[in-house]
N, C-alpha and C positions, 0 to 999 in steps of 0.2 A: 265597506270603505277601508277598514284596517287591512283586509286581505290585499286590496289594490295597492295600498301603501307599502306593504311588505314586499310585493313584487317589484315595485319601483325601487325600493331600497336595495334589494338583491341585485337588480340590474346595474345600480350605480356603485356597487360594492368595490369595484376595482379602483375607484377614485376616492374612497373614503377610508380614513385612518383615525385611530384613537391616539391622542397625544396627551396622555395624562401628565400632570405636573407642568405643563406648559404655562398655565396660570397658577399663581401662588398667592396665598392670603397675606394681607398687610394689616397690622393692628390699627384699629380705628379709635379705641378708647371709649366706645359706647356700645350699648345693647339695643339702642333705638333703631327702627327701620330706616334705612337710607334710601332716598327716592330719586335723587338726581345728582349728576356730576358734570363739571365743566372746568376746562383749563383755559386761563387767559394767556398763558405762555407755557413753555415746557417745564418751568420751575414752579409756577404758581397755579394751584388748583383749588376748587371749591366743591364741597359736597353738602347737599341739603337733606333734611329728613323730617321725621315726625316730631311733634311737640316742639316746634320752633328751633329745631337743631340746625346749626350751620357750622361746618368744619372748613379749615383752611390749611393748605400745605404750601410751604415756600422752598421745599427741597425736592421738587419733582415727584411728590407723592410718597416719599419714603416714610414720612411721619405727618400726623394730622393733629390740629389743635382746635378746640371750640372757640368760635368767634361770637362776641356779644352782638345781639341783633338790634342795635339802636335804630329807632325810626319805624320799625314794624309795629303794626297793631294786630295782636292775636286775640281771637275769640273762639267760641266753640265751633263755628263754621269756617274759621280761618286759623286753625291751630298748627298747621303743617306748612313747611316750605316745600312745595311739590315740584318746583322747577327752578334751576339756576342756569344762566347763560352768560358767560363772561367773554367780552370782546378783547380784553387785554388784562394786564395785571390789576388795574384799578377800576375799570368800568365794566359793569355788569347789570343784568336784570334778574329778577326773581319773582315767582308767583307764589302767593300764600293761598291755602285752601284747606279742604278736608279730604285727605287721601281716601279714606274709607267711604265717605258720603259726599261726592264732589258736586252734587246738583246745586246750582245757584251760588257756588262759592268759587272764589278765585280773584285775588287782587294783585295788580302789577306794581312792582317797586324797582327803583334804580339806585345804584351806588356809583360814585366816582372816586372813592378813596379806598378801594380794596376791601369793601364790605364792613368798614367801621361804622358808617352811617348810611341809612337808606331813606329814600323819599318816595311817597306814593305817586303813581302815575295815573292820571284820569284817562284811561283808554276806552271808556264808554261802557255800553251794556254788553259786557262779556265776562263770563267766568272762565278765565284763561287756563289752559293746561300746558301750553308750550309756546316758544317764540322762535323766530328766525330774524337775525339782524345782519344787514350788509355792513353797517357802521353804526355809530352811536345814535344817529338821528333818523335812520331809515331801516324799516323792517316790518315784521308782521307778528301778531299775536293770534293764536287759534285756540278754540275751545267750544263752549256752549254759551247760552244766554237765557235770561228769563223769558219764558214763552217763545223761544226762538230756535232751540236746538243747535245744530252745527253752525258755528259762527267763526268768521275770520275778519280781522280788522287790520288796516294798514297805517303805518306811521311814515309820513313824508316830511322831511325837514323838521322833525320834532313834533309834528302835528298829526294827531290821529284823525284821518279825514275820510277813510273809506270803510264801510261796513257791509258785509254780506252775510245774510241769514238764509240758510239753505233748507230748513224745515222748521217744524214747530213742536218738537219733542225735546224738552230740556234735558232728558236723559241721554240724548245723542251728543257725543263730544267729538271734536277733532283732536287727535292726539299726536299727529306726526306732520312735519312740514319740511320741505327742502326746496332749494332753488338752484337751477343750473346756471342761470345768469340773472341779471336784474329784471328781465322780462318774463322769463319762463320758469314757472314754479308749480309745485304740487303739494296738496295736503290730503290727509286721510284720517279716518276715524271709525266710529261705531258702525257695525253691520256691514263692513266691507266696502264702504263708499269712499271714493276719492274725488277731488275737484282739481282741475288744472287751469292755469292762467298762462296766456301768451302775451299779455299786455300789462305786466307789472301789477297785477291784482285789480285792475279796473273791472274785468269780467272773468268769470269762471265757468267751465263746463262741468258736467257730471258724468262719472263713470262708475258703474257697478263692477267690482272685481269678481273673481271666482270663489270668494268666501263670504259667508254671512257673519263672520266674527270680526272683532275690532282690529283695525290696523294700528299698530303701536309704534311703528318706525317705518320711514320711507327714505330712500337715498337714490340720487342719480349716480350711475356708474359711467354713463356717457350721455350724450343728448338723446339717444334713443333707448338705452338700456337702463332700467330701474329695478331695484329690489325693494321688497316690503316685508316687514316682520308682522305676523298676525297672531292673534290669540287662538286661532283654529288649530287644535291639537292634531288634526288630520292633515294639515298643510304646513304650518309653520312659516316657511319662507315662500314667497311667490315672486314671479319674475315677469317683467314686461320688456319686449324688444321693439315696441312701436310707440315710444313716448307716452306710455300709460294708457293707450286706447284699449288694449286687451291684456289679460293676465293669465299665467299658467303656473302650475306647480314647479318649484325649483327642486328636483328630486335628489340632487347630490347632498343636500343638507338634511334629508330625512334621517331620523334615528328611531330606535325602538322605544325611546323615552316619550315620544309624542308630546313635545313641550308646548306650552303656551308662551309665545315670545312677547317681550315687553319693551325692547329697545333695540336700535340698530344704528351703527355708525360706519362710515367709510374708513378703511385702513389701507394706506398706500402699500404696505408690505403684505397684508393678509387679504386684500380686496374688500372684505367687510368683516365686521364682528357683530353678532347678534346675541342677545342674552334673554333669559326668561326663567320660567318655573316648570318643574316637572309635574306632570298630571297624574302619574301613577305612584308617586312617592313624594315625600317632602324633600325639597332641595332645589337647586338651580342648575342651569346649563349655559354653556357658551358654545356658539357655533362660529366657525371661522375657516379661512383657507390657510392650512398649515404648509406654507410654501407653495406647493402645487396640488395639494389634496384637500378636499373638504374634511373637516375634523370637528370633534366636539370634546368637551370636558365637563363633567358634572362636579358640583360643589355642594356644601352642606346646607346652604340657605337659598331660597328663591332670590333671583337677581332682578332688579328693577330698572337699571339704567347703565349705559356704557358710553364712554367718550375717549377720544385720543388726547394724550398730553403732547405728543409731537408726531413725526412721521412714522415712528415705530412702536411707541409705547402706548398701550391702552389700559384703562381702568374701568372696572365694573363694580357696582355697589348694589347691596341688597338688604334683606331682612336681618335683624339682630346684629346690626353694625358690621356686616360683612363687606370688606373691600378686597378685591383680587386684581392682580396686575400681571402682565407678562414682562415687567421691568427687569427682573433678575435674569430671565432667560435671554432677553434681547442683549443685555450687557455681557453675557457670558462669551468666552472666546470660542467655544465649540458649538455655537448655535447653528441650526440647519442652514441659515442664510449664507454663512461663510463657506459651507460645504457644497452648495448647489452649483453644478457645472453648466447646466443647460441655460443658454441665453436666447430669448425670443424678443424680437423687436421689428416694427413698432407694435406695441400692445397697450391699449386698444389700437386697432388699425382698420383699414378698408378691405382687408382680405389678402393683401400682399405683405408677406412678412419674411424674415430671415431667422434662421437658427444657427447657433454656434455652440459647439461643445468640444472638449479635449479629445474625446473618442469618436471615431466614425460611427454614424448612427443612421437609422432609417426612421421614417415618420408615419404616424397615424393620427387622424383627427376623428374624434367621437362627439356625438351630441351628449347632452346632460343625462340622457337615459342609458348611455352606453352603446349606442348604435354606431358602427363604423361608417364614416361618411367619405373619407379620403385617405389615401396612403401613398407613400413614396418609399419603395423597398430598396432603393440604392443607398449604400453605405457611404457617408461622407461626413467630414467634420463641419461642413457648412451646407445649408440648404436655402434655396430661394423658393418660396411657396406662394402660389396664387390660388386662392380658394373662391369658388363661385357658390357661396353659401349665403343664406339670408342673414341679416343683422341679428346678432345674439351672442350668447356665451357658448363656448365649446371647450373641449379638453384636447390638448396636443400631447401625444406620447412619443418620446424618442427612445429607441431601443438599440443598444450596441450589439456587436457580434457575439458577446458572451451572454446576451439575454437580459442585461441590466436595464431597467426602465427608469426614465424620469418623466414627470408630467408638468405641464403648465396650463393654467386656465387662460384661454384667449378670448378676446371680445372683438367682434366685427361690428363696425358702426360706420356705414358709408353715407347714409342719407342725412340731409339737413333736417332740423326739427320741423314738424308739421303743425 
């Protein structure tokens, strides 16, 4: 397996860069393990952690202060705040449980005053691990349940009215959930299983992915293209281009660190950001698209969660109070984003796209394993491209007459959801 991964990594090497110091550490004021992060707005963020820890920032994540947890009930089985999800500056949800021993533990709470006071929510027979909310009164909680295993429950108009139990092993949890719209959603968890709904959670189908490890994060890139972060140190990121019906390795994100991934978020600038822990040494890792290249950066502590503060700025949290962010780099004058010349639009698209650059250039399109699929060797400052390729992710390379190259990851998504 490791030899196969090495080959895939070498094949994708032309698209992979190391971008050290792109992410920088921010002082947290604690040595406790940090488990979840969420921003209600670009300025107001929350971080939860072990031993009832809750942190809050009101300056865009530059500084963090401890918040009193009024209204929570903490016990030996519910001693940690394992998940936070804020919808705006004042309204948010949190789950308490035991991070190290999660079986049968997980209580849901809600705040409407920015975390000053919390109230328990009776969401039923579920030990929750994560949530997804469309608004304050409509959303989902996923996790496990007593003698029920994988469990998801739906809130409609403030009432928890739909429960789905997918097996009977309480050690099996759902850890990840995302929705493309109010009807079409997906959740995933232990042993590489995912479940899809096309009717707002009334019914769910079952899909076994190409990993037997836990899926810790899952995100829609388009209606057909999804990415998932797994604990499989031989895969890491996996990709679906058919609405989650089948999955394959995403080779451009492979690294020699063979990480176990713990969280995934969409990033409008970087396509995605995934975080996790190194398996061959102590420490953490971030995977992301550095402009037009797949990139990674290692840090001193394992990372447990990642979230966006706004369209550009991300925050990741981990063990021993670690917080890292790309905030300083994003605000810098000389960031790579201001220097990038190649423009590609529309992206995502249906296979018809345009490129614009200051210098005349020719074009090449590769799959994620580095195989050349299409080219136009005519030099021009603009190109109109028509690609007859299956829906999925590809890499577009523009080369000028001096041999300078620029890359963009492109997504083709023509079909409607199935």
